[in-house]
Predicted model as a PDB file, atoms N, CA, C, CB and O in Angstrom, pLDDT in the B-factor column:
MODEL        1                                                                  
ATOM      1  N   UNK A   1    -180.799   0.408   8.132  1.00 76.00           N  
ATOM      2  CA  UNK A   1    -180.265   1.737   8.388  1.00 76.00           C  
ATOM      3  C   UNK A   1    -181.321   2.621   9.040  1.00 76.00           C  
ATOM      4  CB  UNK A   1    -179.763   2.374   7.088  1.00 76.00           C  
ATOM      5  O   UNK A   1    -181.017   3.388   9.953  1.00 76.00           O  
ATOM      6  N   UNK A   2    -182.546   2.514   8.574  1.00 84.00           N  
ATOM      7  CA  UNK A   2    -183.611   3.341   9.140  1.00 84.00           C  
ATOM      8  C   UNK A   2    -183.885   2.940  10.580  1.00 84.00           C  
ATOM      9  CB  UNK A   2    -184.893   3.224   8.302  1.00 84.00           C  
ATOM     10  O   UNK A   2    -184.154   3.800  11.419  1.00 84.00           O  
ATOM     11  N   UNK A   3    -183.821   1.655  10.875  1.00 90.00           N  
ATOM     12  CA  UNK A   3    -184.056   1.220  12.255  1.00 90.00           C  
ATOM     13  C   UNK A   3    -182.950   1.730  13.179  1.00 90.00           C  
ATOM     14  CB  UNK A   3    -184.142  -0.320  12.329  1.00 90.00           C  
ATOM     15  O   UNK A   3    -183.204   2.061  14.337  1.00 90.00           O  
ATOM     16  N   UNK A   4    -181.717   1.792  12.658  1.00 89.00           N  
ATOM     17  CA  UNK A   4    -180.619   2.341  13.455  1.00 89.00           C  
ATOM     18  C   UNK A   4    -180.859   3.806  13.776  1.00 89.00           C  
ATOM     19  CB  UNK A   4    -179.287   2.177  12.721  1.00 89.00           C  
ATOM     20  O   UNK A   4    -180.672   4.234  14.914  1.00 89.00           O  
ATOM     21  N   UNK A   5    -181.277   4.585  12.766  1.00 86.00           N  
ATOM     22  CA  UNK A   5    -181.542   6.005  12.989  1.00 86.00           C  
ATOM     23  C   UNK A   5    -182.699   6.213  13.960  1.00 86.00           C  
ATOM     24  CB  UNK A   5    -181.844   6.699  11.664  1.00 86.00           C  
ATOM     25  O   UNK A   5    -182.658   7.108  14.804  1.00 86.00           O  
ATOM     26  N   UNK A   6    -183.723   5.385  13.835  1.00 91.00           N  
ATOM     27  CA  UNK A   6    -184.865   5.489  14.750  1.00 91.00           C  
ATOM     28  C   UNK A   6    -184.434   5.179  16.183  1.00 91.00           C  
ATOM     29  CB  UNK A   6    -185.998   4.534  14.316  1.00 91.00           C  
ATOM     30  O   UNK A   6    -184.810   5.888  17.116  1.00 91.00           O  
ATOM     31  N   UNK A   7    -183.653   4.127  16.350  1.00 91.00           N  
ATOM     32  CA  UNK A   7    -183.175   3.751  17.678  1.00 91.00           C  
ATOM     33  C   UNK A   7    -182.241   4.820  18.252  1.00 91.00           C  
ATOM     34  CB  UNK A   7    -182.455   2.397  17.620  1.00 91.00           C  
ATOM     35  O   UNK A   7    -182.291   5.119  19.446  1.00 91.00           O  
ATOM     36  N   UNK A   8    -181.396   5.390  17.400  1.00 86.00           N  
ATOM     37  CA  UNK A   8    -180.488   6.442  17.850  1.00 86.00           C  
ATOM     38  C   UNK A   8    -181.273   7.670  18.298  1.00 86.00           C  
ATOM     39  CB  UNK A   8    -179.500   6.819  16.734  1.00 86.00           C  
ATOM     40  O   UNK A   8    -180.945   8.275  19.318  1.00 86.00           O  
ATOM     41  N   UNK A   9    -182.316   8.045  17.539  1.00 87.00           N  
ATOM     42  CA  UNK A   9    -183.139   9.186  17.903  1.00 87.00           C  
ATOM     43  C   UNK A   9    -183.858   8.942  19.226  1.00 87.00           C  
ATOM     44  CB  UNK A   9    -184.150   9.484  16.798  1.00 87.00           C  
ATOM     45  O   UNK A   9    -183.950   9.846  20.056  1.00 87.00           O  
ATOM     46  N   UNK A  10    -184.367   7.732  19.431  1.00 90.00           N  
ATOM     47  CA  UNK A  10    -185.015   7.404  20.703  1.00 90.00           C  
ATOM     48  C   UNK A  10    -184.022   7.470  21.855  1.00 90.00           C  
ATOM     49  CB  UNK A  10    -185.650   6.011  20.637  1.00 90.00           C  
ATOM     50  O   UNK A  10    -184.370   7.915  22.948  1.00 90.00           O  
ATOM     51  N   UNK A  11    -182.788   7.031  21.621  1.00 89.00           N  
ATOM     52  CA  UNK A  11    -181.751   7.129  22.650  1.00 89.00           C  
ATOM     53  C   UNK A  11    -181.498   8.583  23.023  1.00 89.00           C  
ATOM     54  CB  UNK A  11    -180.447   6.473  22.168  1.00 89.00           C  
ATOM     55  O   UNK A  11    -181.411   8.918  24.204  1.00 89.00           O  
ATOM     56  N   UNK A  12    -181.379   9.462  22.000  1.00 86.00           N  
ATOM     57  CA  UNK A  12    -181.133  10.875  22.273  1.00 86.00           C  
ATOM     58  C   UNK A  12    -182.281  11.499  23.049  1.00 86.00           C  
ATOM     59  CB  UNK A  12    -180.912  11.633  20.972  1.00 86.00           C  
ATOM     60  O   UNK A  12    -182.055  12.280  23.973  1.00 86.00           O  
ATOM     61  N   UNK A  13    -183.512  11.161  22.680  1.00 88.00           N  
ATOM     62  CA  UNK A  13    -184.668  11.725  23.376  1.00 88.00           C  
ATOM     63  C   UNK A  13    -184.764  11.230  24.811  1.00 88.00           C  
ATOM     64  CB  UNK A  13    -185.946  11.387  22.631  1.00 88.00           C  
ATOM     65  O   UNK A  13    -185.041  12.005  25.726  1.00 88.00           O  
ATOM     66  N   UNK A  14    -184.533   9.936  25.002  1.00 89.00           N  
ATOM     67  CA  UNK A  14    -184.691   9.350  26.326  1.00 89.00           C  
ATOM     68  C   UNK A  14    -183.628   9.856  27.300  1.00 89.00           C  
ATOM     69  CB  UNK A  14    -184.633   7.833  26.235  1.00 89.00           C  
ATOM     70  O   UNK A  14    -183.926  10.128  28.463  1.00 89.00           O  
ATOM     71  N   UNK A  15    -182.410   9.979  26.830  1.00 89.00           N  
ATOM     72  CA  UNK A  15    -181.302  10.377  27.704  1.00 89.00           C  
ATOM     73  C   UNK A  15    -181.005  11.871  27.679  1.00 89.00           C  
ATOM     74  CB  UNK A  15    -180.066   9.629  27.318  1.00 89.00           C  
ATOM     75  O   UNK A  15    -180.063  12.330  28.326  1.00 89.00           O  
ATOM     76  N   UNK A  16    -181.810  12.636  26.932  1.00 88.00           N  
ATOM     77  CA  UNK A  16    -181.655  14.093  26.829  1.00 88.00           C  
ATOM     78  C   UNK A  16    -180.261  14.479  26.346  1.00 88.00           C  
ATOM     79  CB  UNK A  16    -181.934  14.753  28.180  1.00 88.00           C  
ATOM     80  O   UNK A  16    -179.629  15.379  26.899  1.00 88.00           O  
ATOM     81  N   UNK A  17    -179.790  13.792  25.315  1.00 85.00           N  
ATOM     82  CA  UNK A  17    -178.463  14.047  24.752  1.00 85.00           C  
ATOM     83  C   UNK A  17    -178.586  14.745  23.401  1.00 85.00           C  
ATOM     84  CB  UNK A  17    -177.670  12.728  24.605  1.00 85.00           C  
ATOM     85  O   UNK A  17    -177.951  14.337  22.428  1.00 85.00           O  
ATOM     86  N   UNK A  18    -179.391  15.781  23.342  1.00 86.00           N  
ATOM     87  CA  UNK A  18    -179.608  16.495  22.081  1.00 86.00           C  
ATOM     88  C   UNK A  18    -178.341  17.180  21.583  1.00 86.00           C  
ATOM     89  CB  UNK A  18    -180.713  17.523  22.248  1.00 86.00           C  
ATOM     90  O   UNK A  18    -178.228  17.457  20.389  1.00 86.00           O  
ATOM     91  N   UNK A  19    -177.402  17.456  22.453  1.00 89.00           N  
ATOM     92  CA  UNK A  19    -176.167  18.123  22.054  1.00 89.00           C  
ATOM     93  C   UNK A  19    -175.299  17.223  21.184  1.00 89.00           C  
ATOM     94  CB  UNK A  19    -175.387  18.563  23.283  1.00 89.00           C  
ATOM     95  O   UNK A  19    -174.395  17.720  20.512  1.00 89.00           O  
ATOM     96  N   UNK A  20    -175.545  15.912  21.174  1.00 88.00           N  
ATOM     97  CA  UNK A  20    -174.768  15.004  20.328  1.00 88.00           C  
ATOM     98  C   UNK A  20    -175.159  15.099  18.857  1.00 88.00           C  
ATOM     99  CB  UNK A  20    -174.941  13.579  20.806  1.00 88.00           C  
ATOM    100  O   UNK A  20    -174.353  14.787  17.980  1.00 88.00           O  
ATOM    101  N   UNK A  21    -176.382  15.525  18.583  1.00 89.00           N  
ATOM    102  CA  UNK A  21    -176.878  15.533  17.211  1.00 89.00           C  
ATOM    103  C   UNK A  21    -176.072  16.436  16.282  1.00 89.00           C  
ATOM    104  CB  UNK A  21    -178.313  15.962  17.198  1.00 89.00           C  
ATOM    105  O   UNK A  21    -175.728  15.987  15.189  1.00 89.00           O  
ATOM    106  N   UNK A  22    -175.747  17.686  16.643  1.00 91.00           N  
ATOM    107  CA  UNK A  22    -174.920  18.497  15.733  1.00 91.00           C  
ATOM    108  C   UNK A  22    -173.525  17.921  15.509  1.00 91.00           C  
ATOM    109  CB  UNK A  22    -174.794  19.901  16.273  1.00 91.00           C  
ATOM    110  O   UNK A  22    -172.974  18.054  14.416  1.00 91.00           O  
ATOM    111  N   UNK A  23    -172.956  17.295  16.507  1.00 91.00           N  
ATOM    112  CA  UNK A  23    -171.631  16.698  16.364  1.00 91.00           C  
ATOM    113  C   UNK A  23    -171.678  15.553  15.356  1.00 91.00           C  
ATOM    114  CB  UNK A  23    -171.109  16.196  17.728  1.00 91.00           C  
ATOM    115  O   UNK A  23    -170.808  15.450  14.491  1.00 91.00           O  
ATOM    116  N   UNK A  24    -172.678  14.702  15.464  1.00 90.00           N  
ATOM    117  CA  UNK A  24    -172.833  13.579  14.549  1.00 90.00           C  
ATOM    118  C   UNK A  24    -173.060  14.075  13.124  1.00 90.00           C  
ATOM    119  CB  UNK A  24    -173.996  12.679  14.992  1.00 90.00           C  
ATOM    120  O   UNK A  24    -172.495  13.523  12.180  1.00 90.00           O  
ATOM    121  N   UNK A  25    -173.877  15.107  12.961  1.00 91.00           N  
ATOM    122  CA  UNK A  25    -174.166  15.645  11.628  1.00 91.00           C  
ATOM    123  C   UNK A  25    -172.911  16.221  10.989  1.00 91.00           C  
ATOM    124  CB  UNK A  25    -175.255  16.724  11.708  1.00 91.00           C  
ATOM    125  O   UNK A  25    -172.658  15.981   9.809  1.00 91.00           O  
ATOM    126  N   UNK A  26    -172.123  16.974  11.746  1.00 93.00           N  
ATOM    127  CA  UNK A  26    -170.902  17.568  11.200  1.00 93.00           C  
ATOM    128  C   UNK A  26    -169.889  16.484  10.825  1.00 93.00           C  
ATOM    129  CB  UNK A  26    -170.282  18.547  12.215  1.00 93.00           C  
ATOM    130  O   UNK A  26    -169.256  16.568   9.773  1.00 93.00           O  
ATOM    131  N   UNK A  27    -169.733  15.478  11.668  1.00 92.00           N  
ATOM    132  CA  UNK A  27    -168.804  14.389  11.354  1.00 92.00           C  
ATOM    133  C   UNK A  27    -169.240  13.622  10.107  1.00 92.00           C  
ATOM    134  CB  UNK A  27    -168.693  13.430  12.542  1.00 92.00           C  
ATOM    135  O   UNK A  27    -168.407  13.254   9.279  1.00 92.00           O  
ATOM    136  N   UNK A  28    -170.536  13.385   9.977  1.00 90.00           N  
ATOM    137  CA  UNK A  28    -171.038  12.698   8.782  1.00 90.00           C  
ATOM    138  C   UNK A  28    -170.819  13.554   7.539  1.00 90.00           C  
ATOM    139  CB  UNK A  28    -172.534  12.361   8.938  1.00 90.00           C  
ATOM    140  O   UNK A  28    -170.472  13.032   6.480  1.00 90.00           O  
ATOM    141  N   UNK A  29    -171.019  14.857   7.662  1.00 90.00           N  
ATOM    142  CA  UNK A  29    -170.812  15.774   6.533  1.00 90.00           C  
ATOM    143  C   UNK A  29    -169.356  15.750   6.077  1.00 90.00           C  
ATOM    144  CB  UNK A  29    -171.223  17.209   6.919  1.00 90.00           C  
ATOM    145  O   UNK A  29    -169.090  15.660   4.878  1.00 90.00           O  
ATOM    146  N   UNK A  30    -168.420  15.829   7.002  1.00 86.00           N  
ATOM    147  CA  UNK A  30    -167.002  15.773   6.650  1.00 86.00           C  
ATOM    148  C   UNK A  30    -166.636  14.424   6.033  1.00 86.00           C  
ATOM    149  CB  UNK A  30    -166.139  16.036   7.887  1.00 86.00           C  
ATOM    150  O   UNK A  30    -165.840  14.366   5.096  1.00 86.00           O  
ATOM    151  N   UNK A  31    -167.210  13.348   6.551  1.00 86.00           N  
ATOM    152  CA  UNK A  31    -166.951  12.033   5.985  1.00 86.00           C  
ATOM    153  C   UNK A  31    -167.417  11.930   4.544  1.00 86.00           C  
ATOM    154  CB  UNK A  31    -167.622  10.972   6.815  1.00 86.00           C  
ATOM    155  O   UNK A  31    -166.720  11.368   3.698  1.00 86.00           O  
ATOM    156  N   UNK A  32    -168.594  12.471   4.264  1.00 85.00           N  
ATOM    157  CA  UNK A  32    -169.124  12.449   2.901  1.00 85.00           C  
ATOM    158  C   UNK A  32    -168.253  13.298   1.979  1.00 85.00           C  
ATOM    159  CB  UNK A  32    -170.582  12.955   2.875  1.00 85.00           C  
ATOM    160  O   UNK A  32    -167.976  12.896   0.849  1.00 85.00           O  
ATOM    161  N   UNK A  33    -167.820  14.462   2.448  1.00 80.00           N  
ATOM    162  CA  UNK A  33    -166.953  15.321   1.632  1.00 80.00           C  
ATOM    163  C   UNK A  33    -165.649  14.605   1.292  1.00 80.00           C  
ATOM    164  CB  UNK A  33    -166.654  16.645   2.367  1.00 80.00           C  
ATOM    165  O   UNK A  33    -165.198  14.653   0.148  1.00 80.00           O  
ATOM    166  N   UNK A  34    -165.048  13.949   2.263  1.00 77.00           N  
ATOM    167  CA  UNK A  34    -163.781  13.261   2.022  1.00 77.00           C  
ATOM    168  C   UNK A  34    -163.958  12.105   1.046  1.00 77.00           C  
ATOM    169  CB  UNK A  34    -163.195  12.749   3.338  1.00 77.00           C  
ATOM    170  O   UNK A  34    -163.128  11.909   0.158  1.00 77.00           O  
ATOM    171  N   UNK A  35    -165.027  11.344   1.203  1.00 79.00           N  
ATOM    172  CA  UNK A  35    -165.257  10.211   0.304  1.00 79.00           C  
ATOM    173  C   UNK A  35    -165.529  10.690  -1.119  1.00 79.00           C  
ATOM    174  CB  UNK A  35    -166.431   9.357   0.805  1.00 79.00           C  
ATOM    175  O   UNK A  35    -165.011  10.109  -2.073  1.00 79.00           O  
ATOM    176  N   UNK A  36    -166.326  11.733  -1.273  1.00 76.00           N  
ATOM    177  CA  UNK A  36    -166.662  12.212  -2.614  1.00 76.00           C  
ATOM    178  C   UNK A  36    -165.492  12.900  -3.312  1.00 76.00           C  
ATOM    179  CB  UNK A  36    -167.829  13.162  -2.537  1.00 76.00           C  
ATOM    180  O   UNK A  36    -165.403  12.875  -4.540  1.00 76.00           O  
ATOM    181  N   UNK A  37    -164.609  13.506  -2.552  1.00 74.00           N  
ATOM    182  CA  UNK A  37    -163.497  14.228  -3.179  1.00 74.00           C  
ATOM    183  C   UNK A  37    -162.246  13.373  -3.326  1.00 74.00           C  
ATOM    184  CB  UNK A  37    -163.168  15.463  -2.374  1.00 74.00           C  
ATOM    185  O   UNK A  37    -161.202  13.879  -3.738  1.00 74.00           O  
ATOM    186  N   UNK A  38    -162.328  12.108  -3.002  1.00 72.00           N  
ATOM    187  CA  UNK A  38    -161.153  11.232  -3.021  1.00 72.00           C  
ATOM    188  C   UNK A  38    -160.506  11.164  -4.405  1.00 72.00           C  
ATOM    189  CB  UNK A  38    -161.542   9.830  -2.567  1.00 72.00           C  
ATOM    190  O   UNK A  38    -159.280  11.213  -4.506  1.00 72.00           O  
ATOM    191  N   UNK A  39    -161.287  11.055  -5.452  1.00 67.00           N  
ATOM    192  CA  UNK A  39    -160.706  10.885  -6.769  1.00 67.00           C  
ATOM    193  C   UNK A  39    -160.790  12.125  -7.637  1.00 67.00           C  
ATOM    194  CB  UNK A  39    -161.368   9.759  -7.459  1.00 67.00           C  
ATOM    195  O   UNK A  39    -160.579  12.039  -8.847  1.00 67.00           O  
ATOM    196  N   UNK A  40    -161.086  13.259  -7.062  1.00 67.00           N  
ATOM    197  CA  UNK A  40    -161.256  14.450  -7.893  1.00 67.00           C  
ATOM    198  C   UNK A  40    -160.054  15.382  -7.777  1.00 67.00           C  
ATOM    199  CB  UNK A  40    -162.533  15.193  -7.501  1.00 67.00           C  
ATOM    200  O   UNK A  40    -159.142  15.149  -6.984  1.00 67.00           O  
ATOM    201  N   UNK A  41    -160.072  16.428  -8.576  1.00 71.00           N  
ATOM    202  CA  UNK A  41    -158.991  17.409  -8.554  1.00 71.00           C  
ATOM    203  C   UNK A  41    -159.105  18.338  -7.350  1.00 71.00           C  
ATOM    204  CB  UNK A  41    -158.991  18.224  -9.842  1.00 71.00           C  
ATOM    205  O   UNK A  41    -158.191  19.118  -7.081  1.00 71.00           O  
ATOM    206  N   UNK A  42    -160.215  18.262  -6.627  1.00 67.00           N  
ATOM    207  CA  UNK A  42    -160.430  19.126  -5.467  1.00 67.00           C  
ATOM    208  C   UNK A  42    -159.750  18.548  -4.223  1.00 67.00           C  
ATOM    209  CB  UNK A  42    -161.937  19.313  -5.210  1.00 67.00           C  
ATOM    210  O   UNK A  42    -159.588  19.257  -3.230  1.00 67.00           O  
ATOM    211  N   UNK A  43    -159.354  17.288  -4.259  1.00 67.00           N  
ATOM    212  CA  UNK A  43    -158.813  16.603  -3.106  1.00 67.00           C  
ATOM    213  C   UNK A  43    -157.648  17.338  -2.419  1.00 67.00           C  
ATOM    214  CB  UNK A  43    -158.366  15.250  -3.518  1.00 67.00           C  
ATOM    215  O   UNK A  43    -157.650  17.422  -1.191  1.00 67.00           O  
ATOM    216  N   UNK A  44    -156.666  17.869  -3.141  1.00 70.00           N  
ATOM    217  CA  UNK A  44    -155.571  18.569  -2.440  1.00 70.00           C  
ATOM    218  C   UNK A  44    -156.051  19.788  -1.653  1.00 70.00           C  
ATOM    219  CB  UNK A  44    -154.512  19.006  -3.442  1.00 70.00           C  
ATOM    220  O   UNK A  44    -155.485  20.121  -0.612  1.00 70.00           O  
ATOM    221  N   UNK A  45    -157.080  20.442  -2.144  1.00 71.00           N  
ATOM    222  CA  UNK A  45    -157.602  21.628  -1.445  1.00 71.00           C  
ATOM    223  C   UNK A  45    -158.414  21.241  -0.226  1.00 71.00           C  
ATOM    224  CB  UNK A  45    -158.460  22.472  -2.387  1.00 71.00           C  
ATOM    225  O   UNK A  45    -158.407  21.960   0.773  1.00 71.00           O  
ATOM    226  N   UNK A  46    -159.120  20.107  -0.289  1.00 66.00           N  
ATOM    227  CA  UNK A  46    -159.891  19.617   0.866  1.00 66.00           C  
ATOM    228  C   UNK A  46    -158.941  19.211   1.975  1.00 66.00           C  
ATOM    229  CB  UNK A  46    -160.799  18.421   0.468  1.00 66.00           C  
ATOM    230  O   UNK A  46    -159.203  19.507   3.141  1.00 66.00           O  
ATOM    231  N   UNK A  47    -157.849  18.545   1.648  1.00 68.00           N  
ATOM    232  CA  UNK A  47    -156.927  18.062   2.669  1.00 68.00           C  
ATOM    233  C   UNK A  47    -156.161  19.188   3.345  1.00 68.00           C  
ATOM    234  CB  UNK A  47    -155.957  17.086   2.062  1.00 68.00           C  
ATOM    235  O   UNK A  47    -155.661  19.005   4.455  1.00 68.00           O  
ATOM    236  N   UNK A  48    -156.056  20.344   2.709  1.00 70.00           N  
ATOM    237  CA  UNK A  48    -155.395  21.469   3.384  1.00 70.00           C  
ATOM    238  C   UNK A  48    -156.259  22.040   4.500  1.00 70.00           C  
ATOM    239  CB  UNK A  48    -155.058  22.570   2.378  1.00 70.00           C  
ATOM    240  O   UNK A  48    -155.746  22.695   5.407  1.00 70.00           O  
ATOM    241  N   UNK A  49    -157.548  21.803   4.442  1.00 69.00           N  
ATOM    242  CA  UNK A  49    -158.441  22.256   5.520  1.00 69.00           C  
ATOM    243  C   UNK A  49    -158.143  21.515   6.801  1.00 69.00           C  
ATOM    244  CB  UNK A  49    -159.914  22.061   5.133  1.00 69.00           C  
ATOM    245  O   UNK A  49    -158.207  22.092   7.887  1.00 69.00           O  
ATOM    246  N   UNK A  50    -157.815  20.225   6.684  1.00 66.00           N  
ATOM    247  CA  UNK A  50    -157.584  19.402   7.859  1.00 66.00           C  
ATOM    248  C   UNK A  50    -156.122  19.397   8.212  1.00 66.00           C  
ATOM    249  CB  UNK A  50    -158.078  17.984   7.636  1.00 66.00           C  
ATOM    250  O   UNK A  50    -155.723  18.754   9.183  1.00 66.00           O  
TER     251      UNK A  50                                                      
ENDMDL                                                                          
END                                                                             
């Protein structure tokens, strides 16, 4: 996993695609929220956001 992140960071630096980093971070954040709230009582409220 660390080698993937290192390679991805080198790709962003080399190709000057820094604008992709916030998009990836936000998508990962939403993915983590959905996975963590799957079995909780908060799930119906999370799904109304989307």
